[in-house]
C-alpha positions in Angstrom: 67.5 81.2 -120.0 67.8 83.2 -123.1 64.9 83.3 -125.4 65.3 83.2 -129.2 64.0 85.6 -131.6 60.5 84.8 -132.7 58.7 84.6 -136.0 57.3 88.1 -135.9 60.4 89.7 -136.7 61.6 90.6 -133.3 65.3 90.5 -132.4 66.8 87.8 -130.0 66.0 88.2 -126.3 69.2 88.0 -124.4 69.5 91.0 -122.1 69.4 90.5 -118.4 68.4 93.0 -115.6 72.0 93.6 -114.9 72.7 94.4 -118.6 69.6 96.8 -118.9 70.2 98.4 -115.6 73.8 99.4 -116.3 73.2 100.3 -119.8 70.2 102.6 -119.0 72.2 104.1 -115.9 75.1 104.6 -118.2 72.6 106.5 -120.4 71.9 109.1 -117.9 75.8 109.8 -117.6 75.9 110.4 -113.9 79.0 112.5 -113.5 78.6 114.3 -116.8 75.0 115.1 -115.7 76.3 116.8 -112.5 78.9 118.8 -114.3 76.4 120.0 -116.9 72.7 119.6 -116.1 73.1 119.9 -112.3 75.4 122.9 -112.7 72.7 124.6 -114.6 70.2 123.7 -111.9 72.5 125.2 -109.2 73.0 128.4 -111.3 69.2 128.8 -111.7 68.1 128.1 -108.1 71.2 128.0 -105.9 70.9 126.3 -102.4 67.4 125.1 -103.3 68.9 122.9 -106.0 68.5 119.7 -103.8 64.7 120.4 -103.5 64.3 120.9 -107.3 66.1 117.9 -108.0 63.9 115.8 -105.6 60.9 117.4 -107.5 62.3 116.5 -110.8 63.0 112.9 -109.8 59.3 112.7 -108.4 58.0 113.9 -111.8 60.1 111.4 -113.6 59.1 108.6 -111.2 55.5 109.0 -112.1 56.2 108.9 -115.7 58.4 105.9 -115.1 55.6 104.0 -113.2 53.4 104.6 -116.3 55.9 103.0 -118.5 56.4 100.2 -116.0 52.6 99.4 -116.4 52.7 99.7 -120.2 55.7 97.4 -120.3 53.6 94.6 -118.6 51.4 94.7 -121.7 53.7 95.5 -124.6 57.0 93.7 -124.6 58.0 94.1 -128.2 60.8 96.6 -129.3 59.9 100.2 -130.1 59.0 101.3 -126.5 57.0 104.4 -126.7 56.3 104.1 -130.3 54.8 100.8 -129.8 52.6 101.8 -126.8 51.0 104.7 -128.8 50.7 102.5 -131.8 49.1 99.6 -130.1 47.1 101.5 -127.5 46.0 104.9 -129.3 46.2 104.7 -133.1 49.0 104.1 -135.8 49.0 107.8 -136.5 49.7 108.7 -133.0 52.3 105.9 -132.8 54.2 107.4 -135.8 54.1 110.9 -134.0 55.4 109.4 -130.9 58.1 107.4 -132.8 59.1 110.4 -134.7 59.5 112.6 -131.5 61.2 109.8 -129.7 64.0 109.7 -132.3 64.3 113.5 -132.0 64.5 113.1 -128.2 66.9 110.3 -128.0 69.3 111.5 -130.5 69.3 115.1 -129.3 69.6 113.8 -125.6 72.8 111.8 -126.5 74.3 114.7 -128.4 73.8 117.2 -125.6 75.8 115.0 -123.5 78.4 114.7 -126.3 78.7 118.5 -126.7 78.7 119.0 -122.9 81.6 116.4 -122.6 83.6 118.1 -125.4 83.2 121.5 -123.6 84.6 119.9 -120.5 87.3 117.8 -122.1 88.6 120.8 -124.1 88.7 122.9 -120.9 90.4 120.3 -118.7 92.8 118.6 -121.1 93.4 121.6 -123.5 92.8 119.6 -126.7 90.9 120.7 -129.8 87.2 120.2 -129.9 87.4 117.9 -133.0 90.0 115.8 -131.3 87.7 115.4 -128.4 84.8 114.6 -130.8 86.9 111.8 -132.4 88.0 110.5 -129.0 84.3 110.0 -128.1 82.6 109.1 -131.5 85.2 106.5 -132.7 84.4 104.0 -129.8 80.8 105.0 -129.5 80.0 104.2 -133.1 82.0 101.0 -133.1 80.1 99.7 -130.0 76.7 100.9 -131.6 77.3 99.0 -134.8 78.8 96.0 -133.2 75.7 95.3 -131.3 74.1 96.0 -127.8 75.6 93.1 -126.0 79.0 94.5 -126.3 77.6 98.0 -125.1 76.0 96.4 -122.2 79.2 94.8 -121.0 81.1 98.1 -121.5 78.5 99.9 -119.4 78.8 97.4 -116.6 82.3 98.2 -115.8 82.3 101.8 -116.9 79.3 102.6 -114.6 80.8 100.9 -111.5 84.0 103.1 -111.8 81.9 106.2 -112.4 79.8 105.7 -109.3 82.9 105.0 -107.1 84.4 108.4 -108.4 81.2 110.3 -107.5 81.0 108.9 -104.0 84.7 109.8 -103.5 84.0 113.5 -104.7 81.0 113.6 -102.2 83.2 112.3 -99.3 85.9 114.9 -99.9 83.3 117.7 -100.4 82.1 117.0 -96.7 85.9 116.8 -95.6 86.3 120.4 -97.0 83.3 121.5 -94.8 84.5 119.7 -91.6 81.3 117.7 -91.7 79.0 120.8 -91.5 75.7 120.5 -93.4 72.7 122.8 -94.1 68.8 122.3 -94.4 67.4 123.8 -97.8 64.8 126.4 -97.3 62.8 127.4 -100.3 61.4 130.5 -98.7 64.8 131.9 -97.9 65.1 133.9 -100.9 63.0 134.6 -104.0 63.3 132.5 -107.2 61.3 133.3 -110.2 58.7 130.7 -111.5 60.6 130.7 -114.9 63.8 129.5 -113.3 62.0 127.1 -111.1 60.4 125.6 -114.2 63.8 125.4 -116.2 65.4 124.0 -113.0 62.9 121.3 -112.9 63.2 120.7 -116.6 67.2 120.2 -116.3 66.7 118.3 -113.0 64.4 115.8 -114.9 66.8 115.5 -117.5 69.3 113.8 -115.1 67.4 110.5 -114.1 66.0 109.9 -117.5 68.4 107.3 -118.6 65.4 104.9 -118.1 64.0 106.5 -121.3 66.3 104.0 -123.2 64.9 100.9 -121.8 61.5 100.6 -123.4 62.7 100.7 -126.9 65.0 97.6 -126.4 62.2 95.6 -124.8 62.3 93.2 -127.7 65.8 92.1 -126.6 65.2 91.7 -123.0 64.6 88.3 -121.4 61.3 88.4 -119.4 60.7 92.0 -120.2 57.3 92.2 -118.4 59.3 92.0 -115.1 62.7 93.2 -116.0 61.6 96.4 -117.8 59.6 97.7 -114.8 62.3 96.8 -112.2 65.0 98.5 -114.4 63.0 101.6 -115.0 62.4 102.1 -111.2 65.9 101.2 -110.2 67.5 103.6 -112.5 65.2 106.5 -111.5 65.6 106.1 -107.9 69.3 105.1 -107.6 70.3 107.7 -110.3 68.2 110.4 -108.9 69.2 109.9 -105.4 72.9 109.9 -106.2 72.4 113.0 -108.4 70.6 114.7 -105.6 73.4 113.7 -103.1 75.9 115.2 -105.3 74.2 118.4 -105.9 73.6 118.8 -102.1 77.3 118.1 -101.6 78.2 121.0 -103.9 75.4 123.3 -102.7 76.5 122.6 -99.0 80.2 123.3 -100.0 79.3 126.6 -101.7 77.3 127.7 -98.7 79.6 126.6 -95.8 82.7 127.8 -97.3 81.0 131.0 -98.8 82.2 130.2 -102.3 81.5 133.0 -104.8 80.7 131.7 -108.3 81.7 134.2 -111.1 78.9 134.7 -113.4 81.4 134.3 -116.2 82.3 131.0 -115.1 81.0 128.4 -117.7 82.0 125.3 -115.6 81.0 126.2 -112.1 81.0 122.6 -110.6 84.3 121.6 -112.2 86.0 124.8 -111.1 84.8 124.2 -107.4 86.5 120.7 -107.7 89.8 122.3 -108.9 90.0 125.1 -106.6 88.0 124.1 -103.4 89.0 120.5 -102.8 92.3 121.3 -101.3 95.4 119.1 -102.4 92.9 116.6 -103.7 91.4 119.0 -106.2 93.8 118.6 -109.0 93.6 114.9 -109.0 89.8 114.9 -108.9 89.7 117.5 -111.5 91.6 115.5 -114.1 89.8 112.3 -113.1 86.6 114.1 -113.7 87.8 115.4 -116.9 88.7 111.8 -118.2 85.6 110.3 -116.7 83.2 112.6 -118.9 84.8 110.9 -122.1 83.4 107.5 -120.6 80.0 109.3 -119.8 79.4 110.5 -123.3 80.1 107.1 -124.9 77.7 105.6 -122.5 75.0 108.2 -123.4 75.5 107.7 -127.1 75.5 103.9 -126.7 72.3 103.9 -124.6 70.2 106.4 -126.4 71.8 105.3 -129.7 70.7 101.8 -129.2 67.1 102.9 -128.2 66.8 105.2 -131.2 68.1 102.4 -133.6 65.5 100.0 -132.1 62.7 102.6 -132.6 63.8 102.9 -136.3 63.8 99.1 -136.7 60.3 98.7 -135.2 58.9 101.5 -137.2 60.5 99.9 -140.3 59.0 96.6 -139.3 55.5 98.1 -138.9 55.9 100.0 -142.3 55.7 103.4 -140.4 59.1 103.9 -141.9 60.6 102.4 -145.1 60.9 98.6 -144.4 64.6 98.8 -145.1 65.2 99.9 -141.5 63.8 96.5 -140.3 66.8 94.6 -142.1 68.9 92.6 -139.6 72.0 90.4 -139.6 72.5 88.0 -137.0 69.6 89.7 -134.9 71.5 93.0 -135.2 69.5 95.8 -136.8 72.4 96.9 -139.0 70.5 99.5 -141.1 68.8 101.2 -138.3 72.1 101.2 -136.2 74.2 102.6 -139.1 71.6 105.2 -139.9 71.5 106.4 -136.2 75.3 106.3 -136.1 75.5 108.6 -139.2 73.1 111.1 -137.7 75.2 111.2 -134.5 78.3 111.9 -136.5 77.2 114.4 -139.2 74.5 116.5 -136.9 77.0 117.6 -134.1 79.6 118.5 -136.7 77.1 120.7 -138.3 76.1 122.2 -135.0 79.6 122.8 -133.9 80.5 124.6 -137.2 77.8 127.3 -136.4 77.8 127.7 -132.6 80.0 126.9 -129.6 79.8 123.6 -127.8 78.6 125.3 -124.7 75.6 126.9 -126.4 75.2 123.5 -128.3 74.7 121.8 -124.9 72.2 124.2 -123.6 70.2 124.2 -126.9 70.3 120.4 -127.3 69.6 119.7 -123.7 66.6 122.0 -123.7 65.0 120.9 -126.8 65.8 117.2 -126.0 64.1 117.7 -122.5 60.8 119.1 -124.3 60.8 116.2 -126.5 61.2 113.9 -123.6 58.1 115.4 -121.8 56.1 115.1 -125.1 56.7 111.3 -125.5 55.8 110.8 -121.8 52.5 112.6 -122.2 51.9 110.2 -125.2 52.9 107.3 -122.9 50.6 108.5 -120.2 47.6 108.8 -122.6 48.4 105.2 -123.8 48.1 103.9 -120.3 45.0 106.0 -119.7 43.4 104.2 -122.8 44.5 100.8 -121.6 43.5 101.5 -117.8 40.1 102.6 -118.9 39.5 99.4 -120.9 40.6 97.3 -118.0 38.8 99.1 -115.5 35.6 98.9 -117.5 35.9 95.1 -117.6 35.8 94.7 -113.8 32.4 94.4 -112.0 30.8 97.6 -111.0 28.0 96.9 -108.5 26.7 99.1 -105.8 28.1 97.1 -103.0 31.5 98.0 -104.1 32.9 101.1 -102.0 34.6 104.0 -103.3 38.1 102.7 -102.4 37.5 99.6 -104.3 36.3 101.6 -107.3 39.4 103.9 -107.0 41.7 100.9 -107.0 40.3 99.5 -110.3 41.1 102.9 -111.9 44.6 103.1 -110.2 46.5 103.0 -113.6 44.2 105.7 -115.0 44.7 108.0 -112.0 48.5 107.4 -112.2 48.6 108.1 -116.0 46.3 111.2 -115.6 48.5 112.6 -112.9 51.7 112.1 -114.9 50.0 113.5 -118.0 48.8 116.6 -116.2 52.2 117.3 -114.4 54.2 116.6 -117.6 51.9 118.9 -119.7 52.2 121.7 -117.3 56.0 121.6 -117.0 56.2 121.2 -121.0 54.0 124.3 -121.6 55.6 126.4 -118.8 59.3 125.2 -119.9 58.4 125.9 -123.5 57.2 129.3 -122.6 60.2 130.2 -120.4 63.0 129.1 -122.7 64.5 130.8 -125.7 61.9 131.3 -128.3 63.8 129.5 -131.2 64.4 126.5 -129.0 60.7 126.1 -128.6 60.2 126.9 -132.3 62.5 124.1 -133.4 60.5 121.7 -131.1 57.1 122.8 -132.5 58.4 122.6 -136.1 59.5 119.0 -135.4 56.1 118.0 -134.3 54.5 119.7 -137.3 56.8 118.0 -139.7 56.0 114.6 -138.0 52.3 115.4 -138.3 52.5 116.3 -142.0 54.5 113.1 -142.7 51.9 111.1 -141.0 49.2 112.7 -143.0 51.1 112.2 -146.3 51.7 108.5 -145.4 48.2 108.0 -144.6 47.0 109.7 -147.8 49.4 107.9 -149.9 48.4 104.3 -148.5 44.7 105.2 -148.9 45.2 106.4 -152.5 47.1 103.3 -153.3 44.4 101.0 -151.9 41.6 103.0 -153.6 43.3 102.7 -157.0 43.9 98.9 -156.8 42.3 97.3 -159.9 39.5 94.7 -159.2 39.9 91.8 -161.5 36.8 90.4 -163.4 37.0 87.2 -161.2 36.6 89.5 -158.1 33.8 91.3 -159.5 31.8 88.1 -160.4 32.5 86.8 -156.8 31.3 90.0 -155.3 28.2 89.9 -157.4 27.6 86.3 -156.1 27.9 87.3 -152.6 25.4 90.1 -152.9 22.8 87.2 -153.4 24.0 85.4 -150.0 21.6 86.2 -147.2 22.9 86.6 -143.6 20.9 83.6 -142.5 22.6 81.4 -145.3 26.1 82.3 -144.1 25.1 81.8 -140.4 26.1 78.6 -138.9 23.3 77.8 -136.4 25.6 75.6 -134.1 27.7 78.7 -133.5 25.2 81.1 -132.3 26.5 82.7 -129.1 23.7 84.2 -127.0 23.5 84.6 -123.3 20.8 86.1 -121.2 21.3 89.4 -119.1 20.4 87.5 -115.8 22.6 84.4 -116.6 25.2 83.4 -114.0 28.7 84.2 -115.1 30.0 80.8 -114.7 27.6 79.2 -117.0 28.3 82.1 -119.5 32.0 81.4 -119.5 31.5 77.6 -119.7 29.3 78.3 -122.8 31.8 80.6 -124.4 34.7 78.2 -123.8 32.9 75.1 -124.8 32.3 76.7 -128.4 35.8 78.2 -128.3 34.3 81.7 -129.2 35.7 84.7 -127.3 32.4 86.8 -127.4 28.7 86.6 -127.1 25.6 88.7 -127.8 23.7 89.4 -124.5 19.9 89.7 -124.7 17.2 90.9 -122.3 14.0 89.3 -121.1 12.3 90.4 -124.4 15.1 88.8 -126.5 16.4 92.1 -127.6 20.2 92.5 -127.8 21.7 94.9 -125.3 25.4 94.4 -125.4 28.4 92.2 -126.2 30.2 90.1 -123.6 33.9 89.1 -124.0 35.4 86.0 -122.4 38.5 87.9 -121.4 36.4 90.3 -119.3 35.2 87.3 -117.3 38.6 85.9 -117.0 40.1 89.0 -115.5 37.7 88.7 -112.5 38.6 86.9 -109.3 37.4 83.3 -109.2 34.8 84.0 -106.4 33.5 86.9 -108.5 33.0 84.6 -111.4 31.2 82.0 -109.1 28.8 84.6 -107.6 28.4 86.9 -110.3 25.8 87.4 -113.2 26.0 88.9 -116.7 24.1 92.0 -115.5 27.0 92.9 -113.3 29.6 93.1 -116.2 30.4 96.0 -118.2 29.1 95.2 -121.9 30.6 96.5 -125.0 28.5 98.0 -127.9 26.2 95.5 -129.8 26.0 95.9 -133.6 22.8 94.4 -135.4 22.2 93.0 -138.9 18.7 92.4 -140.3 17.6 88.9 -140.9 16.9 89.7 -144.5 20.2 91.6 -145.2 22.9 90.2 -147.5 26.4 89.0 -146.3 27.9 92.1 -148.0 25.8 94.2 -145.4 27.1 92.1 -142.7 30.7 92.8 -143.7 30.0 96.5 -143.9 28.5 96.6 -140.5 31.4 94.5 -138.9 33.9 97.0 -140.4 32.1 100.2 -139.5 31.5 99.2 -136.0 34.9 97.5 -135.5 33.3 94.5 -133.9 33.6 90.6 -134.5 30.1 89.4 -133.8 26.7 90.7 -134.9 23.2 90.1 -133.6 20.7 89.0 -136.3 17.3 90.7 -135.7 14.0 90.3 -137.1 11.4 92.9 -137.8 10.6 93.3 -134.1 14.2 93.9 -133.2 14.5 90.4 -131.3 17.7 88.4 -131.6 17.3 85.2 -133.8 21.0 84.3 -134.0 24.4 85.5 -134.4 26.9 85.7 -137.3 30.7 86.4 -136.6 33.5 87.6 -138.7 34.7 83.8 -138.8 31.4 82.7 -140.2 31.5 85.2 -143.0 35.1 84.2 -143.9 34.1 80.7 -143.9 31.3 81.5 -146.3 33.7 83.4 -148.6 36.0 80.5 -148.6 33.2 78.0 -149.4 31.7 79.9 -152.1 32.4 78.2 -155.4 35.2 80.0 -157.6 33.4 81.7 -160.4 34.1 80.9 -164.0 35.6 83.8 -166.0 34.7 84.1 -169.5 
C-alpha cells in the first residue's frame, strides 16, 4: 500500500523494493563498469583482478551494512546528509551533503564520459553526438520523475544482465571450459597498484549509494532500504567478479597479449577473441553502454537531487531547492540536470573523454569513501547511545557485551578500512586529482562556517521589543520553586525496581526522571526509552542501579526561572534537579514547566 507524503515536507512514498533495486542496480552500470572500471583493475593487477574485486566488494559490503543499520533509524530523504545531520551535527551534515553531491554527480559523469569513449570507438560517431544521445533521454527522465526512471531501469537492467551472462558463457566456450585459480603470490604487484585496484573495484558495486537519499520516497523504508543495499552489493559485486574472472581466464588460457597502447582492452578482447560471435557481441556491448550511462545518470542524478531537496528543506541550502510540484522536487532536479549537462561539456573541451573518465572516476571514488567514513561515524554515535542504554551488570559475559556493541564494532571496522583505503588511494593517485578532492572539502568547510556565522550574527542582531524586555524583567523575579508544579516532580531512587520506575514515568506521561541515592542527592537522569529498549524479563527483574544514567543538571532552590532556562540550554537536558543548600533533591523542574510558566505569565502592559 502506497503511503502519501506527510506534513513535514517529505515526498510521496511510492517506490517498492523492485523499483529501488533495479534503479540502484542500474546505477552501477554493470556492463559499462566492466568495460571501464574493471578494465582498469585488470590492467593494474592482471590475473589477480578477481581477488581484488572480492576485496573491493567486501569493503563495500561493510559500508553497506552500516547504511542498512542507519536506514532503520532515519527514513527521510537525504540519505548520508540526513544521517550525519541527525546523528552528528548540522555542520557535519552540511559537509557530508556537500561531499555527497560532489560524489554522486561526478560518479554519474564518469560513466557518461566512459560511455562516450566506448561509443565513439565502436560506432564511429562524434563525441558530441554521443553526448546528446545519452543526455537527452537522461535529462527527460530525470525531470519527469523517479517513477518513470524506475520503470525504465527495470527493463533495461534485465536486458543488461542477460547480455553479460551471454558474454561470460562465450568466454568459457573460447577456452574450451578451462579455468584457473588466482594466486596472489605468483608475481609482484606494487602496493599502490593494489590500492588503486581496490579503489576502482569498489566503484563497481556502489550503485547502492543512490538508495539512501531517496528513502523519503520508499514505502516501508526501514526494511526495503536495507534489503536493497545488500542485494545490490552482493548480486552486482558477484556478477562483476564473474565477468572479470571470465576475461582474466580468457587472457591467461589463450595467452592474449594486451598492448599497452590499447585504451579499451576488454572490448577489444570481445571483438578479436570471441570468434565469429565477437563482432555481434562487440556492437551489442557498444549499444548497451548507452543504456548504462543513462541508468547511471538517472540513479545518481535522482539521489543528488533528493540531497539538494532535503538540504533545502533543512535550510542547509537555499529553501528554493525544497520546492516541489506534485511531489516532484523540480528545482532540485532541474539544478542537477543543468550541472550534468554543463560540467561534462566544459571538461570535454579541455581534456579527452578517456582522461576525463579516469579523472572523474578517481575523484568520485575518493568522495564516496569520504561519505562512507561519515556514515560509519554516524552509526558509531548512534550505536554507542544504544549500547549505553542496555543493562551492564557483572553477570553479563564478554560475548553478550560485544553483542550490545555490534553496531559500533561494524561501523568502526568500516571507518578504519575506508579511511586507510582513502588515505592510501589519495596518496597513490595523480596529485592534482587529490588536490581537487581536498579543495572541495575545504570549500564545503568554509561554506558551513560562513553559514553558521551568518545565522549566528542574524540572531544576535535581532531587536528585542519593549514588551519583550518587560517580560524578561518580570521573569527574573520568578523563583524556580514558583514555576515548579509539585504534582509533576519526577524522582526515583537508585535502588527502585525498574518496573515501578517505568510505571511511574508512564503514569505522569513524562519521559525522564531524576535519580537520587540513599542521601537524597541526585546521581543521574533516567529516560523511559532506555527502559523500553530492554527485554520484558530484564524490566521485571532489574533495578534502576543497573541502568546507564545520563548526566544530571542541578538548579538551586533559590535560583530564578531565567537561571533554569540557562542551565537547561547549557547542558542540553530536559529536566533539572532542584537542590537545597545541602545538595539534596527537593523536587524537579522540566522544560515543559518553564514553558507553562512563560505562557501563564500576564502579558505586560507597554507604556
